[in-house]
Backbone bond lengths (Angstrom), bond angles and torsions (degrees), N, CA, C in turn:
res aa  C-N    CA-C-N  psi(-1)  N-CA   C-N-CA  omega(-1)  CA-C   N-CA-C  phi
1 M - - - 1.445 - - 1.530 110.28 -
2 K 1.360 115.62 -43.45 1.454 119.10 179.21 1.527 110.60 -63.53
3 N 1.327 116.86 -38.08 1.460 120.31 -179.95 1.524 112.09 -65.44
4 S 1.310 118.43 -39.81 1.466 120.74 -179.96 1.537 110.99 -69.33
5 I 1.312 117.83 -37.87 1.465 121.13 176.75 1.522 109.51 -67.26
6 L 1.313 116.73 -43.34 1.461 121.03 178.58 1.526 111.23 -63.07
7 C 1.328 117.48 -42.88 1.472 121.12 178.62 1.530 110.74 -64.70
8 T 1.311 117.51 -42.25 1.465 121.22 178.34 1.531 110.65 -63.59
9 F 1.329 116.42 -43.85 1.460 120.80 178.62 1.534 110.92 -61.58
10 L 1.326 118.25 -46.13 1.460 122.17 178.66 1.528 111.56 -63.57
11 F 1.313 117.71 -38.86 1.461 121.80 178.08 1.524 110.55 -62.47
12 L 1.338 117.49 -48.72 1.469 121.15 179.60 1.528 111.09 -65.26
13 F 1.308 117.62 -39.70 1.459 122.12 178.94 1.528 110.87 -63.41
14 S 1.339 116.92 -40.60 1.469 119.78 179.01 1.524 111.43 -68.55
15 I 1.330 118.58 -34.26 1.471 120.83 175.96 1.520 110.00 -64.38
16 V 1.334 117.50 -43.08 1.462 121.27 178.59 1.521 110.29 -62.50
17 L 1.327 117.70 -44.02 1.457 120.54 178.49 1.529 111.76 -65.04
18 Y 1.315 117.80 -39.69 1.460 121.15 178.59 1.522 110.35 -64.18
19 A 1.307 118.43 -40.35 1.459 122.07 179.83 1.519 110.97 -65.16
20 Q 1.326 118.21 -30.16 1.453 121.59 -179.49 1.528 112.51 -74.86
21 D 1.331 118.20 -17.44 1.451 120.86 -179.49 1.525 113.02 -74.83
22 D 1.331 118.60 -22.63 1.462 121.42 -179.39 1.522 110.23 -70.59
23 P 1.333 118.84 133.78 1.455 120.16 175.73 1.521 110.91 -63.76
24 V 1.310 114.91 150.56 1.460 120.41 -177.13 1.522 111.21 -64.14
25 N 1.341 118.40 -38.96 1.458 122.15 -174.80 1.525 112.62 -103.11
26 S 1.329 118.71 30.61 1.456 119.71 -176.96 1.526 112.59 -66.97
27 D 1.344 117.90 -26.42 1.460 121.01 -179.22 1.533 112.50 -88.29
28 V 1.327 118.45 -8.35 1.455 121.65 -177.34 1.523 109.09 -81.75
29 K 1.332 116.62 121.37 1.463 121.82 179.14 1.520 108.06 -99.06
30 Q 1.327 116.36 130.14 1.458 120.81 179.26 1.527 109.59 -76.09
31 A 1.329 115.58 137.55 1.457 120.56 173.66 1.525 108.43 -68.72
32 S 1.316 117.50 139.95 1.462 119.24 -174.04 1.522 113.80 -127.96
33 N 1.319 118.83 12.34 1.459 122.81 178.21 1.519 109.57 -125.80
34 E 1.335 115.72 142.62 1.458 120.94 177.96 1.523 109.71 -137.02
35 V 1.321 115.57 142.31 1.465 122.25 168.94 1.517 107.10 -124.41
36 K 1.348 115.56 138.24 1.463 120.66 -176.99 1.517 109.94 -141.33
37 V 1.318 115.50 154.43 1.456 122.21 172.24 1.529 107.43 -127.22
38 N 1.330 115.33 137.46 1.455 121.19 -179.75 1.528 108.40 -82.33
39 A 1.327 117.03 105.21 1.457 122.20 -177.29 1.528 111.68 -67.12
40 L 1.325 117.69 -31.80 1.458 121.19 178.78 1.532 111.11 -61.84
41 Y 1.329 117.26 -45.59 1.464 120.42 -179.58 1.521 112.31 -70.13
42 M 1.329 117.67 -29.33 1.469 120.08 175.95 1.523 110.34 -61.90
43 V 1.321 116.67 -37.27 1.460 121.51 -179.57 1.531 110.98 -67.50
44 I 1.349 117.34 -37.74 1.462 119.20 -176.28 1.525 113.30 -89.20
45 G 1.359 118.34 -6.31 1.453 119.42 173.39 1.510 116.61 113.69
46 A 1.314 117.98 31.58 1.461 120.82 178.42 1.523 110.13 -147.95
47 V 1.313 115.59 155.93 1.457 121.56 175.51 1.525 107.34 -104.70
48 D 1.327 116.45 128.42 1.459 122.53 176.91 1.526 106.56 -128.69
49 L 1.336 116.32 102.83 1.457 122.72 -177.80 1.520 109.73 -104.80
50 T 1.338 116.17 143.11 1.459 121.67 -177.51 1.520 110.17 -132.49
51 Y 1.335 115.44 137.83 1.458 122.45 168.50 1.521 106.73 -119.95
52 E 1.328 116.72 131.94 1.460 121.15 177.98 1.519 109.86 -129.10
53 R 1.326 115.64 135.44 1.461 122.67 175.34 1.524 107.35 -109.52
54 L 1.318 116.46 119.85 1.461 121.54 -179.37 1.523 108.99 -82.08
55 L 1.323 116.49 124.90 1.458 121.71 -178.21 1.521 112.20 -83.94
56 N 1.338 116.32 -39.39 1.454 122.44 177.10 1.527 107.37 -161.04
57 E 1.329 117.36 -166.24 1.466 120.44 -174.83 1.521 113.60 -69.38
58 E 1.336 118.14 -11.71 1.462 118.61 -177.92 1.523 114.84 -130.85
59 S 1.325 119.02 12.94 1.464 118.96 177.82 1.524 111.77 -153.97
60 G 1.335 114.60 158.02 1.452 121.49 178.00 1.518 110.59 -159.29
61 I 1.331 115.70 157.53 1.459 121.91 174.30 1.518 107.52 -121.25
62 G 1.324 115.95 150.93 1.453 118.48 -177.91 1.505 112.99 -156.11
63 L 1.326 114.50 177.69 1.454 122.95 179.10 1.513 107.94 -144.43
64 N 1.330 116.19 129.25 1.455 117.24 172.21 1.518 110.34 -124.34
65 V 1.339 114.22 146.05 1.457 123.33 -175.42 1.521 108.46 -123.72
66 F 1.335 115.94 129.19 1.468 123.67 -179.00 1.525 108.10 -112.36
67 L 1.336 116.53 123.93 1.461 122.59 177.00 1.527 109.17 -133.61
68 P 1.334 118.96 117.94 1.465 120.19 179.80 1.527 111.43 -78.99
69 F 1.339 116.11 146.29 1.460 120.26 172.60 1.528 111.40 -120.26
70 D 1.316 118.59 -11.04 1.465 122.97 176.03 1.532 108.90 -87.75
71 D 1.339 116.89 136.75 1.466 121.12 -176.03 1.524 112.84 -62.68
72 D 1.332 118.28 -34.29 1.462 120.32 179.77 1.535 111.62 -64.60
73 I 1.306 117.14 -37.06 1.457 120.66 178.69 1.522 110.53 -77.56
74 K 1.348 116.86 -36.28 1.468 120.45 177.93 1.523 111.64 -61.47
75 D 1.331 117.47 -26.29 1.465 120.61 177.83 1.524 111.78 -67.36
76 D 1.326 117.97 -24.22 1.460 122.05 -177.45 1.526 113.56 -100.36
77 I 1.330 117.47 -43.61 1.463 121.15 -174.18 1.519 109.81 -137.72
78 D 1.326 115.16 138.07 1.463 120.22 178.34 1.528 111.30 -86.86
79 Y 1.343 116.92 -44.84 1.464 122.11 -179.38 1.528 108.94 -170.97
80 Y 1.325 115.78 166.96 1.460 120.49 161.03 1.521 109.48 -146.79
81 I 1.327 114.71 149.48 1.453 123.34 176.70 1.524 106.26 -125.45
82 S 1.333 116.10 127.18 1.457 119.40 -171.84 1.532 111.99 -134.02
83 P 1.341 118.01 103.84 1.465 119.93 170.36 1.528 110.05 -79.49
84 Y 1.346 116.60 149.61 1.469 119.12 -178.53 1.523 111.44 -148.71
85 Y 1.330 113.70 163.04 1.459 123.35 172.48 1.522 107.10 -127.41
86 R 1.329 116.79 134.11 1.470 121.29 -179.91 1.519 111.07 -122.07
87 L 1.326 113.66 145.01 1.459 122.63 174.78 1.525 107.22 -119.36
88 Y 1.346 116.99 118.39 1.464 122.66 -174.63 1.526 111.18 -97.63
89 F 1.339 115.14 146.05 1.458 121.28 -178.91 1.526 112.59 -122.54
90 G 1.335 118.92 17.32 1.451 122.03 -177.52 1.519 113.02 -86.81
91 K 1.322 115.79 171.45 1.454 121.71 179.25 1.530 111.52 -83.76
92 K 1.337 117.74 -28.96 1.459 121.27 176.90 1.530 109.55 -85.22
93 Y 1.317 115.78 164.58 1.460 122.49 -176.87 1.531 110.93 -61.42
94 A 1.347 117.71 116.79 1.472 125.45 176.29 1.526 111.72 47.45
95 S 1.320 115.97 55.18 1.462 120.73 176.99 1.524 108.74 -151.25
96 G 1.328 115.98 176.57 1.448 121.85 -177.32 1.517 111.05 93.03
97 F 1.321 116.49 -156.39 1.461 122.47 179.31 1.527 109.51 -65.82
98 F 1.344 117.02 141.32 1.464 119.77 176.80 1.519 111.81 -140.76
99 L 1.330 114.75 154.44 1.461 124.51 169.85 1.519 106.96 -110.88
100 E 1.341 115.95 145.81 1.457 120.69 -174.38 1.514 110.58 -135.22
101 G 1.306 116.47 138.83 1.456 123.13 168.34 1.517 107.16 -114.53
102 F 1.340 118.21 133.30 1.456 119.25 -175.33 1.524 111.90 -140.84
103 G 1.308 114.81 158.97 1.452 124.54 167.50 1.512 107.15 -112.25
104 L 1.320 118.42 154.52 1.462 120.22 -178.58 1.530 108.94 -145.07
105 L 1.327 115.85 110.52 1.459 122.68 174.73 1.521 106.88 -94.29
106 S 1.334 116.74 118.99 1.465 119.83 -175.74 1.517 111.05 -129.41
107 S 1.311 114.69 155.10 1.450 122.56 174.50 1.524 107.18 -126.47
108 V 1.331 116.06 117.73 1.464 121.58 -178.11 1.520 109.70 -123.93
109 K 1.323 115.76 156.72 1.459 121.02 176.63 1.512 108.93 -93.85
110 E 1.329 115.05 131.48 1.456 121.17 -178.51 1.525 108.69 -120.49
111 N 1.319 115.74 129.98 1.460 121.41 175.56 1.516 108.45 -98.29
112 T 1.323 116.42 125.18 1.456 121.65 175.88 1.517 107.26 -89.68
113 L 1.326 116.66 123.66 1.463 121.49 -177.28 1.520 110.34 -98.11
114 A 1.316 114.74 141.32 1.470 119.99 177.49 1.523 108.29 -127.33
115 L 1.315 116.49 139.51 1.462 123.12 179.33 1.531 107.95 -98.37
116 V 1.337 116.43 112.11 1.459 121.38 -178.34 1.524 108.47 -125.45
117 G 1.330 117.33 113.96 1.456 121.67 177.42 1.521 113.08 59.37
118 G 1.300 117.91 35.39 1.456 120.80 178.59 1.519 114.27 83.55
119 D 1.337 117.68 -10.11 1.463 121.43 177.76 1.528 109.67 -98.50
120 I 1.333 115.85 143.02 1.449 120.62 176.29 1.519 108.01 -91.23
121 L 1.303 116.74 121.73 1.455 122.18 179.07 1.525 109.48 -119.14
122 V 1.304 115.30 145.17 1.452 119.22 173.43 1.515 106.63 -81.94
123 N 1.299 116.88 114.04 1.450 122.36 -175.94 1.528 111.35 -78.79
124 R 1.325 117.36 -50.63 1.454 120.36 -179.44 1.516 110.17 -160.05
125 E 1.315 114.86 161.61 1.456 121.54 176.54 1.519 107.90 -117.27
126 E 1.316 116.55 128.48 1.453 119.94 177.36 1.520 109.79 -131.34
127 T 1.314 115.00 156.01 1.459 121.27 178.54 1.520 108.89 -95.01
128 V 1.331 115.47 129.35 1.458 121.98 -179.47 1.529 108.15 -115.29
129 T 1.314 115.57 127.69 1.456 121.43 176.35 1.522 108.19 -106.88
130 D 1.330 116.13 134.37 1.459 120.59 -177.98 1.520 109.43 -143.49
131 F 1.317 115.35 163.46 1.458 122.20 177.54 1.516 108.65 -125.55
132 A 1.324 115.69 133.88 1.461 121.54 -179.79 1.523 109.81 -121.90
133 L 1.316 115.86 153.07 1.457 123.20 169.57 1.515 107.90 -116.02
134 G 1.348 116.58 141.23 1.450 118.43 -177.34 1.509 113.48 -156.28
135 I 1.327 114.08 177.02 1.462 122.55 178.06 1.521 108.46 -128.62
136 G 1.314 115.60 155.58 1.454 120.32 179.69 1.516 110.64 -151.27
137 L 1.315 114.60 174.12 1.455 121.86 176.74 1.508 108.79 -151.16
138 G 1.325 115.65 164.37 1.452 119.41 -179.77 1.513 111.63 176.10
139 G 1.327 113.95 -166.32 1.454 121.14 178.98 1.511 110.40 -141.90
140 K 1.343 115.65 144.61 1.459 121.37 179.28 1.524 109.01 -129.14
141 W 1.315 115.24 135.10 1.456 122.09 177.66 1.519 108.25 -122.35
142 V 1.342 116.42 133.27 1.457 122.33 -177.04 1.524 108.72 -126.20
143 T 1.342 116.60 129.49 1.460 120.41 176.33 1.523 109.68 -80.93
144 N 1.319 116.82 169.84 1.463 121.24 177.74 1.528 111.58 -65.33
145 N 1.336 117.34 -24.57 1.462 121.68 178.83 1.520 113.07 -86.82
146 G 1.326 118.64 -2.87 1.449 121.49 176.30 1.517 115.90 98.63
147 F 1.331 118.43 2.14 1.468 119.66 177.91 1.529 109.42 -77.84
148 I 1.340 115.37 143.94 1.457 121.69 -172.32 1.523 110.56 -121.00
149 G 1.321 115.54 139.65 1.461 123.49 166.69 1.515 107.21 -124.56
150 E 1.339 116.36 136.95 1.459 119.27 -174.29 1.522 110.17 -146.18
151 V 1.325 115.74 140.67 1.462 123.53 173.51 1.522 106.70 -126.59
152 S 1.349 116.35 131.06 1.466 118.66 -177.51 1.524 110.93 -147.78
153 F 1.330 114.67 155.89 1.460 122.66 176.61 1.517 108.58 -147.29
154 G 1.338 115.89 138.19 1.458 120.20 178.14 1.513 110.68 -148.04
155 V 1.321 115.42 155.08 1.463 121.44 177.79 1.529 107.69 -139.20
156 G 1.337 114.79 142.51 1.455 120.62 -179.54 1.515 111.34 -144.15
157 R 1.308 116.00 176.93 1.462 122.03 -178.38 1.525 109.69 -126.86
158 N 1.347 115.44 131.45 1.458 120.96 175.24 1.527 109.93 -65.73
159 L 1.318 115.75 142.92 1.457 119.98 -173.95 1.528 114.47 -102.03
160 F 1.347 119.20 -24.62 1.450 118.92 -167.26 1.527 115.27 -119.46
161 N 1.310 119.65 -55.56 1.465 122.06 -167.71 1.518 114.30 -106.69
162 S 1.297 118.74 28.82 1.460 119.45 179.75 1.531 109.57 -80.48
163 N 1.322 114.93 137.60 1.464 121.87 177.25 1.521 108.40 -152.37
164 E 1.325 118.36 -165.04 1.465 119.49 -175.78 1.521 113.13 -68.54
165 F 1.337 118.39 -19.21 1.459 120.63 -179.81 1.525 112.13 -95.54
166 N 1.306 117.28 -29.70 1.454 122.46 -177.44 1.528 109.18 -100.79
167 N 1.305 116.96 141.05 1.462 120.95 179.81 1.526 111.37 -68.22
168 D 1.311 115.52 141.09 1.456 120.75 174.10 1.522 111.35 -76.12
169 F 1.324 117.47 -27.94 1.457 122.12 -172.70 1.528 111.41 -111.99
170 V 1.328 115.40 151.06 1.457 123.11 174.02 1.524 107.87 -124.77
171 A 1.320 115.39 155.58 1.459 120.38 178.54 1.520 109.50 -136.71
172 K 1.326 115.29 146.78 1.460 122.55 174.12 1.529 107.28 -123.87
173 L 1.308 115.72 132.36 1.458 121.65 179.63 1.513 107.64 -135.42
174 G 1.318 117.50 135.11 1.449 118.49 -177.61 1.512 114.62 -147.60
175 I 1.316 114.27 138.03 1.462 123.56 165.10 1.519 103.63 -125.71
176 S 1.330 115.85 98.22 1.454 121.03 -168.17 1.517 112.13 -113.97
177 V 1.341 114.24 153.62 1.454 121.91 173.12 1.523 106.77 -129.10
178 G 1.334 116.10 150.45 1.452 118.23 -178.13 1.510 112.25 -170.11
179 Y 1.330 113.83 -162.55 1.463 120.96 -175.83 1.530 109.95 -144.34
180 R 1.317 116.32 136.92 1.467 123.58 176.33 1.523 108.69 -102.31
181 F 1.338 115.31 130.31 1.471 119.95 179.46 1.513 111.35 -139.07
């Protein structure tokens, strides 16, 4: 009788101990997709949309697309497409301070100037496509409901078609809002 009570007690005790080994949040799945819009660029006349896929708690890859809708901005740039990789240093999952490496494929309008009789004339307008590599940094804040606020800055250098009319450097600036799902 004592042996059966002892065996039953040990069996129940081992079940309780086994149940305590499971992590509390083992069933919680982290959201790994984000969509964002750059609110700063919306104010100045362009749409800058971003999709980011979170790889783990400290890194993610993404793509952002810039399309101007204001005529003043369309006179300077047609579009840019920028893939990136981010490394996060925050305490929460894929948030906090980050470093970014990016590529930037852009299409800009270039005016070729000609000097005729002392007057400067615009000879022609052509579209120049170039690719830049750059680095950036910023910060991301995520609420418990998945809403995102982000501030970022990056600078890069064009690799192929830079000359006296086209800028050698590119810059990315963002004050973005979005959602993680």
